N, C-alpha and C positions, 0 to 999 in steps of 0.2 A: 580669931580673925588673923589672916596672914599679914605680916608687915608689908609696907609699901614695896620694898625690894622684891619680896616673894610674889606678890600679885603681878608685878611687872614681868618677872621671869616667867610665871605661868602664862600670862597673856602672850608673851613673846613666843613661847613654845607652842601655844595653841595656834597663833597666827602662822608660824612656820609650818606646822603640821597641815593646816588648811591650805597653805600655798603649795606644799608638796603634793597634797592630794589633787589639787586643781591642776598642777603641772603634769602629774601622772595621767590624769583623765584626759588632758589635752593631747598628751603623747599617744595615748591609746587610740584617740579618735583622729590622729594625724592622717591626712589623706596621702596615699601612695600613688605616684604618677609613673606610668610606663609609656615612654614615647617610642613609637615604631616609625622608623624612617626607611627609605629605600634607595638603592643605587643601581647603576648600570643601565637598566631599562625600566619603563613603567609597566604596569600590569604584571608584576612579578609575583604577586600573591600576598601583598602586605595585609590586605583585608582579612584573608583567611588565617594568616599568622596571628594577627591581632585578635581575631575572634577565638582562635584556638587557645591562645594564652589566657583570655578571659574565661573560657570554659574550664581550663585546668584550675585556675584560681577559685572559680565558683565551686568546683567539685571539692575544694578544701573547706567549704563553708563560708567563704568571704562574699560580701556583696560587691559586685563589680558593675561599673558603668563604662561607656565608651563614647569617645568623641572622634569624629572624622573631620579633618581639615582638608579642604580643597582650595588650592591656590588660585583658581580662576576668578575673574572679576565678576562673573554672573552672581546675582544675589542668591539664587538657588538653582536647582537642576530642572525646574519646571518648564523652561523654554527650550531645553535641549532636544535635538533629534536623537532617537534611539541609536542611530549609527554613530553619533558623536561621542556619546558617553554611556551607552548601555541604557537600561530601563530607568525610569523615574520611579523611585520608591516613595510611597506615601505613608506618613505616620498618623497616629491617632489624632493629633492636633491639626492635621491638614498640611503639615510640612512636606514639601516636595524636595527630596534629598537624594544623595548619591546612593547607588545600589549597595555599597559596602555596609550601610546602616542596616540593610536587610540581612546581611550576613551576621551582624552583631545580634540583631533581634532573634534570628533563628537559632544561632549557636547558644546564646545565653538565656533565651526565653525571657526577654525583658521588653519593656515598652519605652522607647526613646521619644524625644521631642525635637522640634525643628532646630532648637538651639544646640543640639548635639552635633549639628553639621555646621561648621564654620567655613565661610568663604572669604576671599579677599574683598569681594563686594560688600558683604555684611560688615566687615571690620571698618572699611573706609566709610561706609554709609553712617555707621554709629559715630565715628570720629568727626565727620563733617557736620552731622546734626549737633554734636556738642559744640563745635566751633561756631555754628550759626547762632546758638543760644548764648554764646559768650562764656562758656564754662572754662575756657582756657585763659581768661582774663587778659586778652590781647596779645598773648605770646605767639610766636611763630610756630605753627603746627607742622611737625616733622615726623618722618618715619620712626626715628629714635629721638625722643622716648614715647611719643604719643601713640603711634600705631602698635609698637611692641608692647606698650603697657596695656593697650586695649585688648590685645590677644591674650596676655597673661590673666587679666581680670576676667575675661570671658571664660577661660578654662577653669579657673578657680571657682567661679560662681556656678558653672554648669556641672562641675564634678560633684557637687553636693546635692543635686536634685535626685530624689529616689526614683528608681526605674523598675524595681521589683514590685510584685503585687502586695508584699507585706508593708510597703512604705518606709522601709528602713534606709537610712542614709548610706550611700556607698562608702566602701573602705578603700577601693582600688579604682583608679581611672586609667583605662587604656586609651591612648591617643595615637591615632594614625595620621601621619603627615603625608598627604598625597603627592604624586609626582616623584621626581628623583632629585637627590642631592646635587646641587649645582644649577638647577633651574632658576632663572632670574625671578620667577614668580614666587618661589619658596623662600627667598632670602630674608624677608621680614619675619617669617615664622621661625626660621633657623635662629636668627638673632634673638627673637623673643625667648626661645627655649634655652639659648645659651645663657641669658640673664636669669631665666626662671630656675635653672638647676641650682643656682646659689641661694636664691630666695627660699626654695623648697627644702634645701639641705640635701646632702648626698644620700643620707639614709632613706629619703623619701622620693628620690628621683632616679629612674633607670632608663637607659637608652638601648633599644634593640635596633640593629641595622640589618635589613634584609638585602642580600646581594645575590647576583647571579654568578655561578661557576659554570661556564660553558664547557661543553665536551665535544669538540669537533669530530665528526664521523671519520674523517680521514686518518686521525691518529688515535682517537679514543681516549686521549689524555685530558684530565680535568685541569682547566686553566685558572690560575689564581690571580693573574694580573688585573683583570677588571675589578675584582673585589679589593685588591690592594689600593688601586687608584681611587676607588669610591670612598674607602675608609680614610685615606689620606686627605681627600677633599673635605670630608666631614670633620675630621680633626682640625683641619686648617680653619674651619668656620667656628671652632670653639666647642664642639660636642665630641666626646669620646665614647664610642659604643661599649656597653658592658657585655652585650651578647652579639655575636655576628651569626645571623641565620643564613646559611648558604643554600640557595635553591639550585638543585642539579638533577639530572635525569636518573642517575644511579647513586647508590650509597657512596659517600665520600671515603676515599682511601686515607689511612692514618697519616701518611706522609704529606698529603695535601692539607689536612687539618693542621698539622704541625707547621707547615710553611705559612699558612694564613696567620696562625698564632704568632709566629716569629715576626712577620712583617707588619702586622696590624696591632701589635702591642697588647695582646690579651693572652690569657692562659689557654691551653688546648681545650680545657673543659668549657671554655666560653665560646667555642666555635661549634655551632649546632648545624647538623646536616638535615635538611628537609628535602628528600628526593621525591620524584614523581611516584604517587601511589594510586591504587585502583579507584579509590573514592576519597572525597574530602573528609569523610567521617574518621579516617585514620590519622589525619594530621594532628589532632590533640593527643592521640595515643603515641604518635611518633615523637612529639615534643616532650611528653611526659617520660618516655623511655630514655630521653637524652639527659634527664636529671634537672629540668628547669624548675621543678617544684622546690627542691632543696636549695637551688641557687637563689630563687626569689625569697625564700624564707630567711636566708642568711643575709642577702644583700639589702633587702628592704625591711628587715626586722619584723616580719609578719608573724602574727600570733594565730596558729591554727594547729589542728591535730595532723601530724604528718601522714597518718595512715587513713585519712578520710578520703575515700576514692569511690564512693557509691555512684556518683554521676558518671565518672569515667568508666566504671564497669558496665554501665548501661550503653555508653558509646561503643565500647569494645564489642558487646553483644550485637549491637546494631550494625557495626562494620562487618563483623563475621557473617551476619545474616545476609548482608548485601552481597558478599562474595559468594555465598552458597546458593543464592537464588538462581534458578536455571530457566524457569518457565517465563517466556517472553510475552508481553502484552504491548501492542503498538498503538500509538495515538498519533493521528494526523493533526499537526498544528498548522492551521491555515491562517497566515498573516501576511503582512507587507514588509516586515523587517527581518525576514528569515535568514538573511546572509550573515547576521551577527547574532549568535545565541544569547549574548548578554542583553539583547533587546527584550528578551522574555525570561530573564533570570529567575524571577520569583515564580513565574508560571511553571517553569521546568522543575524548580525545587519542590513546588507543591505537588506536581505529578510524581516526582521521585518519592516524596514522603508517603503519598497514598499507595504507590506501587510496593514500597517496602513493607507497608502495613499489612498487605495481603499476599506477601510472598511471591511477588511478580517482579520480573526484571523489565524495566521500562525501556521501550524503544520509541523515540520521537522521530516522526517523519515530517521534516520541515517542508512546507509547501508554500511557495509564493502564490498568493491568491490571484495575482494577475495572470499567472500561467494557466489558470483554469478557465479563463474567459475565451469565448469562441474566436476572437480575433487572433489569439495566439496560435490557433490551428493553422492559420495561413502564414503568419509571420515566422513563427518558430514551432513547427509541428512536433519536434522531438521533445521540447520542454512541455508542450501541451499534453502529449500522451504520457510522459513520465509523471507529470503532476496528477493526472487522473488515475494512473495506475497506483500511485502511492496512496491516494485518497481511498480508492476502492479496496485496497488490500489491508487497510488499517482496521484495528478492532474498535476504535472510537474516534470521534472527531471533536476538536477543540478550536473554537474561534475566539481569540483573545481580544483585548481592547486595542484601540488605535484611534487615529485622527486622519482626516483627509479622504478624498473620494477615490484615490487610486486603489484599485484592487477590490473595491467593495462589491462589484458585480460578481467577481469570482468567489467571494465569501458567501454571497447569497446562493450561488449555484451549489456550493459545498453543503450549505445548510439544507437546501431543498433535497439534495441527494440523501443526506442523513435522515431527514424526516420521512421520506418516501420509502427508503430501504430499511427503516427501523434500526438504524445504526446509532448506538449511544452517542449523545451529543451534549456538549456544554458550551454555552455562549457567555462570555464575560464582558460586561460593559457594552462596547460597540457590538460585540458578538450577540448579545441579547437583543439589542435594538434591530440588528439586521435579521434576526430570527422573526421578529415582529413584522418587518417589511416583507420577508419572504412569504410568510403565512398570509398576509393581506393580499399579496399579488396572486398567489397560486391556490389558496383555499377560499378566500373571500371574493375572488375574481375582481380585484382592484388593480389592474395592470400598471397603473400610474403611481401606485403607493410608493412612498419614499420618505426619507428623513429630510427635514428642511435644511439640514447641514449640507446635503448634496443637491437638493432641488427645492429651492425656496418657493417655487410656484406650483408644486405638485397639487393635484386635485385631491389626493388623499394623504394629508400630512400625519402619518401614524406615529412619527417621532418628531417632536418639536423642541425648540430651544427653551432655556430657562433664563429669561432676561435678567432676573435679579442676581444671577451668578455669571453674567457675561457683560460687564460694563464697557467692553470695547478695548481693554488694555490687556496685553499679553502677560501671563505669569500670575498665578495665584487667583485667577478669576473664576475658577470652576467651583462646583460643589465638592468640597474636599474634606477628607478626614473621616473619623468614626461617626457613623449615624446608626440609629436604631431602625430595624426592620421588624414589623409585626407579622407573625406567621399565624394567619387566621384559619386556614384550611386544616382541619384535624387529620385528614387522610393524605395530606401532601407528602410526597416522597422526601422532599428536602427537609420538611419539618421533622420527619422521622429520623433522618440522618443527623439532624441537630438535636437528637435526644428528646423530641417532643417539647421543645422550649416554646414559650409564647412569643419570644422575640430573640433576635440576635443583633449584635453590634459589630459591624464590619466597616471597612474603609472604602470611601468613594473617591472618584476622580472623573467627573463628566460635566459637560455643558448642556447635554440634550437628554430628553426623557420621553417615555412613551406617552402619547396623547391620551389623557384619561377620558376624554369625551367619546372615544371610540372603543372603550373597554367592552361594552356589552356585545358589540359585533363579533369580537373574538371569542368571548366565553360561550356564546351560543353554538360555536363550532368546536368546542372542546379544548380551546386554547385558554388556559386559566392563568390569572394573575394571583398567585397564592401568597404573595408577600407585598405589603405596602409600607410606606413610611408611617410615622406616628399619626400624622393628620389624615392618612388614608387617601392622599391625593397623588402620590408618586408610585408608579408601578416598579417594584423592586425584584420580584421573582416570577418567572413564568414556568409553566409545566404543560405538557401536552398529553391528552388522554390517549390510551391505547398505544403507547409507545414504551419500549423498555426503559429508556432514560433520555428524555428530551427536556433539558433544563437550561434556563438562562437567568443570570443574575446581573443586576445593574451595578452592584459593588464589585470590589476586587478581593475575593476571599484568599487569594494567594499570599497577600501581604501578612496575614496572621497565621499562616501554616507553619508548623514546627516539625522537626524530624521525628519527634516522639508523639506528636499530636497533629495528624494530617487534617487538612481542611475538609469539612464534610462534602461540599460540592465536588471537589476533586476526588475524594474518596469514592463518592457515588459513581463518578464517571469510570474510575478504574475498576470498581466492582462490576458495573454493568458491562464494561468492555471485556472482562475476563469471565463473564457468565456467572458471577457469584452474588449479584445484588439481591435477588429474591431470597436466596438462602440466608443472607446476612440480615435482611429485614425480618424474616421469620424467626431468627434467633434473637430478636430484640436489639439489633444494632450494636452488638458487642463483638469486639475483636478478640477478646479473651474472657475467661471467667471473671476477671476483674475489670470494671469499667474504668478506662484510662482517661476519659474526658472529665475534667473537674467542673467545668461550667460551660454555658453556651458561648461565651466569648473566646474560649480556647486558652484561657490563662490557667496556670497551675503553679504549685510550689516547686522548688528545685528537686524535692524528694518525691514528686509524683511518679508512680510506677510506670515503667516502660511498657509499651504495647508488647504483649507476649508473642503475638503473631503466629500462634500455632493454629492458623485458620484452616489448614488442610484437613484437620480433624473436625472442625466445626462446620466448614462450608461444603465439604465434599461428602460427608457421611449421608447415607440414604436413610 
């Protein structure tokens, strides 16, 4: 038996070893935060930079999550006009968020939640709710410390939520702060992160500042003064950038990089040039070539294999394929927000993913649906004839979702033309509902048929509202988020595109639905509802007999489309528009000898094989 002094010494050593192991374990699991800020102008590409950084780190085997901060006072993006802030992106949990979260999900192949989007409205709402409950014990509630503390607590809490299919806790959190440095709306967030950098410790916090380096056409000289001023203002607010990402039209000259380095207090290696490239798929490759992997590994003390680049190799192959593709397939996008392409950002991306998967170069013909209406022929005949010329010359027609009555008659005319001319057609959400209206009017001879959204007193209400999802208050009152759709028809084209799955889970955003009481009238004429919800009450998917591809879906499949895993409805449209759908179906719905779809929901592991895309041999062989 050991003497008392020996037992004490051994217990002390055991306790110290246990504490060291625990500290080492905590250090290994320490979250790394990368804050991305922007200067000079908004819309400079912070979302793409943040997504690309996440992609690079994920290619190294790390689990990465993302948070987007929007300084506006709105609770979420649900009430925005598409012209105000681009499209409203919908998440699995029904969160209506900024379109940049769509970039994160597509680039990183992750599933985010509504709390990954922080707004000033959400922060102030949470603080006011605490104040009303008496959580602050009678203290004066102020921006500092209460608002800034709430921001930091939200970030720390949300960074730990798993976003990958394997359920593993993230190791790196990429945070994008919307707007530009100096905006009055951003000040509480800047102050919050000024404090947060000390709480997280230097080895766990990194700031990337994205700035503009303009190049006036008159001189062709790259100007550094806007970047200098932006960095000076950021440093004056207490944040010093570790990397300065310079957005410019052409590769940055060495002298310009050295000038920015000198005046912005960073090494030349910490000045990164991201110039305009032919496709977004090249941005991660551009950043990787600038050496950011080695910098992050040293700066944040990250543990990974330096030569782990399998995912980036796939991105390079995909980017090269995008550049080599020459055969053009045109799609007429008939909508009401066509003046701003960001209004349909996810739709365009889903089309691009599908086009890339079948070796086609996508050409989108934006058509304002109001220009197709007969009244335009008298008021603006040039726009009328151009709109119809674009529609008639396209290889396929897509009518996306939307709200409001403006332009709906033009959409119905486009759908009628696609149905009669047997032109490949895809209707999404409102596009599907209007396809039902068009068929009722012209095939069922119900000229007054309409949606109650546009004519509450119609004699034939083929589309009706859902009262339980419309309590009369704007924002978050729709049928939102991931819902299951049952695919009952064995011979359905869309079921075959979904790999003969019994059900799919896609994201919804709508207040109106097809009237189930009139279902039989449609199906007697070959207009089939091949997908319903779990209860069998809501019509989710339509298909038309004796048509190469006439499909409508109540959900928004574009939200779950990925660059290496295109959405089946969009893939079907592109295949039909390029004349390859039948061959694809006959070949068992395979893009390559290996099946690249892991499941019906579109999720897969980071190591899932890229679509080989040698379809020319598969789809064109006789």
